[in-house]
C-alpha positions in Angstrom: 23.8 39.2 -80.0 27.4 39.3 -80.2 28.8 39.1 -83.5 30.5 35.8 -84.2 34.3 35.7 -84.9 34.1 34.9 -88.5 31.5 37.4 -89.3 33.9 40.8 -87.6 37.2 39.3 -89.2 35.2 39.9 -92.4 34.1 43.5 -91.5 37.6 44.3 -90.5 39.4 42.9 -93.5 36.9 45.5 -95.4 37.0 48.9 -93.1 40.6 49.0 -92.2 42.8 51.8 -93.2 46.1 49.4 -92.5 47.0 46.2 -92.6 46.8 45.9 -88.5 44.0 47.8 -88.6 41.1 47.2 -86.1 40.3 49.6 -84.6 39.8 53.0 -86.3 37.1 54.8 -86.8 35.5 53.1 -89.5 36.2 49.7 -88.6 34.7 50.2 -85.0 31.2 52.2 -86.8 30.8 48.9 -88.9 31.4 46.2 -86.0 28.4 48.3 -84.6 26.5 49.2 -87.4 26.2 45.4 -87.8 25.4 44.3 -83.9 22.7 47.4 -84.5 21.3 44.6 -87.2 20.9 41.8 -85.1 19.9 43.4 -82.3 17.1 45.3 -84.5 16.3 41.2 -85.7 16.2 40.6 -82.7 14.2 42.9 -81.4 11.3 41.8 -84.6 10.8 38.3 -83.3 11.1 38.7 -79.7 9.3 43.2 -79.5 8.9 42.4 -75.2 12.3 42.3 -74.3 13.5 45.9 -72.5 15.9 44.5 -71.8 17.9 44.3 -75.5 15.6 47.6 -76.7 18.2 48.9 -73.9 21.4 48.2 -75.2 20.7 48.6 -78.5 20.3 52.3 -77.9 23.5 52.4 -75.9 24.7 50.8 -79.1 23.4 53.2 -81.3 24.0 56.1 -78.9 27.8 55.0 -79.1 27.9 54.8 -83.0 26.3 58.5 -83.3 28.8 59.1 -81.5 31.7 57.0 -83.6 30.2 59.2 -86.6 30.0 62.7 -84.6 33.6 62.6 -84.4 34.6 60.9 -87.6 32.7 63.9 -88.8 34.6 66.6 -86.8 38.0 65.5 -87.3 37.3 63.9 -91.5 34.3 64.6 -93.1 36.0 62.6 -96.4 35.9 59.8 -94.5 33.2 60.5 -92.5 31.0 60.3 -96.3 32.7 57.5 -97.6 32.2 55.2 -94.2 28.5 56.4 -94.4 27.8 55.2 -98.4 29.3 51.6 -98.1 27.1 51.9 -95.2 24.2 52.6 -96.4 23.0 54.5 -93.3 21.2 58.4 -93.8 23.1 61.1 -92.2 
């Protein structure tokens, strides 16, 4: 269920704000979104997996908090991130 190094490196290089940026809100939201997609695909194959469903809800909550923070501090970055990731408000 963990995002592999190659995929995570691609996501970081795509969403980073400067050269050595790995911890900005945009990068963290993008990595969490990839993890949410992986967990969702797993749950489609194994719908009775309660532990994965519980961790999925935790990851969704973490991403929601990051997005709420970004919307409060930098609304234009929030809007561009949402459109780049294809998320709905």
